[in-house]
C-alpha positions in Angstrom: -11.9 46.8 -10.4 -12.4 44.7 -7.3 -13.8 41.2 -6.9 -17.5 40.7 -7.3 -19.7 41.3 -4.3 -17.9 41.3 -1.0 -15.5 38.6 -1.9 -11.8 39.4 -1.1 -8.7 37.9 -2.6 -6.8 37.6 -5.8 -8.1 39.6 -8.8 -9.2 36.4 -10.6 -11.8 35.7 -7.8 -14.2 38.1 -9.5 -14.3 35.7 -12.4 -15.8 33.0 -10.1 -19.1 34.9 -10.0 -19.6 36.3 -13.5 -22.3 35.1 -15.9 -21.1 34.5 -19.5 -24.6 35.4 -20.6 -23.8 39.1 -19.7 -24.3 41.2 -22.8 -20.8 42.7 -22.5 -18.9 39.4 -22.2 -18.2 38.9 -25.9 -18.7 42.5 -27.1 -15.5 43.5 -29.0 -13.5 46.4 -27.5 -12.1 48.7 -30.2 -8.4 49.1 -29.7 -6.5 52.1 -31.3 -2.8 52.5 -32.0 -2.8 55.2 -29.4 -3.6 52.6 -26.8 -7.2 53.6 -26.4 -9.2 50.6 -25.4 -6.4 48.6 -23.9 -7.4 49.3 -20.3 -11.0 48.4 -21.0 -9.8 45.2 -22.7 -7.8 44.4 -19.6 -10.8 44.9 -17.4 -12.8 42.5 -19.5 -9.9 40.0 -19.3 -9.8 40.3 -15.5 -13.6 40.0 -15.2 -14.4 37.1 -17.6 -11.0 35.5 -18.2 -11.2 36.4 -21.9 -11.7 39.4 -24.0 -12.4 40.2 -27.7 -10.5 43.1 -29.3 -11.2 44.8 -32.6 -7.7 45.7 -33.7 -6.7 48.6 -36.0 -7.4 47.6 -39.6 -4.0 48.6 -40.8 -2.2 46.2 -38.4 -1.1 42.8 -39.8 -1.9 39.8 -37.8 1.5 39.4 -36.1 1.8 43.1 -35.4 -1.6 43.1 -33.8 -0.6 40.3 -31.4 2.7 42.1 -30.7 0.8 45.3 -30.0 -1.2 43.7 -27.2 1.8 41.8 -25.9 3.8 45.0 -25.6 0.9 46.9 -24.0 0.6 44.2 -21.3 4.4 43.5 -20.9 3.9 39.9 -21.9 7.3 39.6 -23.4 8.1 37.4 -26.4 5.8 34.5 -27.2 6.4 31.3 -25.3 6.8 28.1 -27.3 4.9 25.3 -25.4 7.0 22.4 -24.1 5.7 19.9 -26.5 6.9 21.8 -29.5 10.4 22.0 -28.1 10.8 18.2 -28.0 12.8 16.2 -30.7 10.5 15.4 -33.5 8.3 18.5 -33.1 10.7 21.0 -34.7 8.3 22.0 -37.4 6.0 23.5 -34.7 8.8 25.1 -32.7 7.9 28.7 -33.7 6.5 31.7 -31.8 3.4 32.2 -34.0 1.2 29.2 -35.0 -0.7 29.6 -38.3 -3.9 27.7 -37.8 -5.7 26.7 -41.0 -7.0 23.5 -42.4 -4.5 21.5 -44.4 -5.3 18.0 -45.6 -1.6 17.3 -45.9 -0.8 18.8 -42.5 0.7 16.9 -39.6 -0.8 18.9 -36.6 -3.7 17.0 -35.2 -5.5 20.1 -34.0 -4.4 23.0 -36.2 -4.7 21.3 -39.6 -8.2 19.8 -39.2 -11.7 21.2 -39.6 -13.3 19.0 -37.0 -14.5 20.2 -33.6 -12.1 20.3 -30.7 -13.1 19.6 -27.1 -12.3 21.8 -24.1 -8.6 22.1 -23.3 -5.9 24.6 -22.2 -3.0 25.3 -24.6 0.3 23.7 -23.5 -0.3 20.0 -23.5 2.8 19.1 -21.6 3.2 22.3 -19.6 2.4 22.6 -15.9 -0.5 24.5 -14.3 -0.1 28.2 -15.0 2.9 27.9 -17.3 1.0 29.3 -20.2 -1.2 32.0 -18.7 -2.1 33.9 -21.9 -3.2 32.9 -25.4 -3.9 35.5 -28.1 -5.6 34.4 -31.3 -6.0 36.8 -34.3 -8.6 36.1 -36.8 -7.3 36.6 -40.3 -10.4 35.2 -41.9 -13.4 33.3 -40.4 -14.7 30.1 -41.8 -17.6 30.2 -44.3 -19.6 28.2 -41.7 -18.9 27.2 -38.2 -15.6 27.5 -36.4 -16.9 29.4 -33.4 -14.6 29.5 -30.3 -16.1 28.0 -27.2 -15.1 29.5 -23.9 -15.5 27.7 -20.5 -15.2 29.6 -17.2 -13.3 26.7 -15.8 -12.4 28.2 -12.5 -16.0 29.3 -12.1 -17.3 25.8 -12.7 -14.8 24.4 -10.3 -15.8 26.9 -7.6 -19.5 26.0 -8.1 -18.6 22.3 -7.8 -16.6 23.0 -4.7 -19.6 24.7 -3.1 -22.0 21.8 -3.9 -19.7 18.7 -3.8 -16.4 19.4 -2.1 -15.2 15.8 -2.4 -15.7 15.8 -6.1 -13.9 19.1 -6.5 -11.0 17.9 -4.3 -10.2 14.9 -6.5 -9.6 17.4 -9.4 -6.7 18.8 -7.4 -4.9 15.5 -6.9 -1.4 15.7 -8.4 -1.8 12.9 -11.0 -5.5 13.0 -11.8 -5.1 14.4 -15.3 -2.6 13.0 -17.8 -2.2 14.9 -21.1 -0.4 13.1 -23.9 1.2 14.1 -27.2 -0.6 13.0 -30.4 2.1 14.4 -32.7 3.4 11.8 -35.0 6.7 10.4 -33.7 6.6 12.3 -30.4 5.6 10.1 -27.4 5.4 12.1 -24.2 2.9 12.9 -21.5 2.6 15.0 -18.3 0.6 14.1 -15.2 -0.8 16.9 -13.0 -3.9 18.3 -11.4 -6.8 19.7 -13.3 -7.0 22.6 -10.9 -4.6 24.1 -8.3 -5.8 26.0 -5.3 -3.1 28.4 -4.3 -2.2 29.5 -0.8 -3.9 32.9 -1.2 -7.1 31.3 -2.5 -6.6 31.6 -6.2 -7.4 28.9 -8.6 -5.2 27.8 -11.5 -6.9 26.0 -14.4 -5.5 23.0 -16.3 -8.8 21.4 -17.2 -8.7 19.5 -20.5 -11.1 16.8 -21.6 -10.0 15.8 -25.1 -10.4 12.0 -25.6 -7.4 11.7 -27.8 -5.0 13.4 -25.4 -6.6 13.1 -22.0 -6.6 10.3 -19.5 -8.3 10.7 -16.2 -6.6 8.7 -13.4 -8.8 8.4 -10.2 -6.9 7.9 -7.0 -7.8 4.8 -5.1 -11.2 5.2 -3.4 -12.0 8.4 -5.3 -13.4 6.9 -8.4 -17.0 7.9 -7.7 -15.9 11.4 -6.8 -14.1 11.8 -10.1 -17.1 10.5 -12.0 -19.3 13.1 -10.3 -16.8 15.9 -10.9 -16.6 15.1 -14.6 -20.3 14.7 -15.0 -20.8 18.1 -13.4 -18.3 20.0 -15.6 -19.4 18.2 -18.8 -23.0 19.1 -18.0 -22.1 22.8 -17.5 -19.9 22.9 -20.6 -22.3 21.1 -22.9 -24.2 24.2 -24.0 -24.0 28.0 -23.7 -25.1 29.3 -20.4 -23.6 30.8 -17.2 -20.2 29.2 -17.7 -20.0 28.7 -21.4 -20.0 31.1 -24.3 -19.7 30.7 -28.1 -17.7 33.5 -29.9 -17.4 33.9 -33.7 -14.5 36.1 -34.4 -14.6 38.5 -37.4 -11.6 39.3 -39.5 -9.3 41.7 -37.6 -10.5 40.6 -34.1 -8.2 39.1 -31.4 -9.5 36.7 -28.8 -7.4 37.0 -25.7 -7.7 34.1 -23.2 -6.4 33.7 -19.7 -5.4 30.1 -20.3 -4.8 29.6 -16.6 -8.4 30.4 -15.8 -10.5 29.5 -18.9 -10.6 26.4 -21.1 -11.4 26.7 -24.8 -12.8 24.6 -27.6 -13.8 24.9 -31.2 -16.8 24.1 -33.3 -16.2 22.2 -36.5 -16.3 24.3 -39.6 -16.5 24.4 -43.4 -14.2 26.2 -45.7 -14.7 27.5 -49.2 -12.1 28.6 -51.7 -13.1 32.2 -51.0 -13.3 31.8 -47.2 -10.7 29.5 -45.8 -10.5 29.9 -42.0 -7.2 31.2 -40.7 -6.0 32.3 -37.3 -2.6 33.3 -36.0 -1.9 32.2 -32.4 0.7 33.1 -29.9 1.1 31.8 -26.3 2.8 33.6 -23.5 4.5 32.6 -20.3 3.8 35.7 -18.3 0.5 37.4 -17.1 -0.6 40.9 -18.1 0.9 43.7 -16.1 
């Protein structure tokens, strides 16, 4: 599939012009052990920056993730840089079990509260974690929807209407992301978006108050304020650039983490329906 309209360039450029209100955007693709459905899933991923797969019912969670990783030659899961630091050893594992745990130490995985938009890989550089796969073992009794933001699409729209505001988001130290793990003090400065030499856009947009510090270059304070106001407005409710997805048991959400930012609605558990996801991140793009 080529880019939308008459646009030319990297394959992700088609994502700049899609509308997340399209009926097909969040429609699950049935994937079979034979490989049927994988190509269609890949087309969705190219088009929207995310895709939802209904995996074979006899595949356990980890096997389902591994199936897609093998189909797309993603290699072994990549452990984000934060979890490889001293003091974070308990999270240094290829598959993250995401469920509420009142005694848990992870500030994101173990809580039921909402999470703001971010990309996975707090301390990683732009594009270092291009793919995230999340398998739904069990949805929450209420809430827990995944929110998807077409971050490169929003950036492109901003660039068309307010180039100066878009430009400040590409400054090399405009976005600081910091660890909130207990006993692990570290941060990484970088751009929120990178525009590559061939016209591609790489996403690092994250706007989580507890982990994010926006640092405006001198003289560009107003431009940064305009940029953030624009993105926050577009990401505030479902529409052209934002979509809410509630996964069912046995479904995988595949996200191009280098193009799309994601968030989560708060949720409620019951003894019979505790929300549980299995997540893996990858350091290579689908092939």
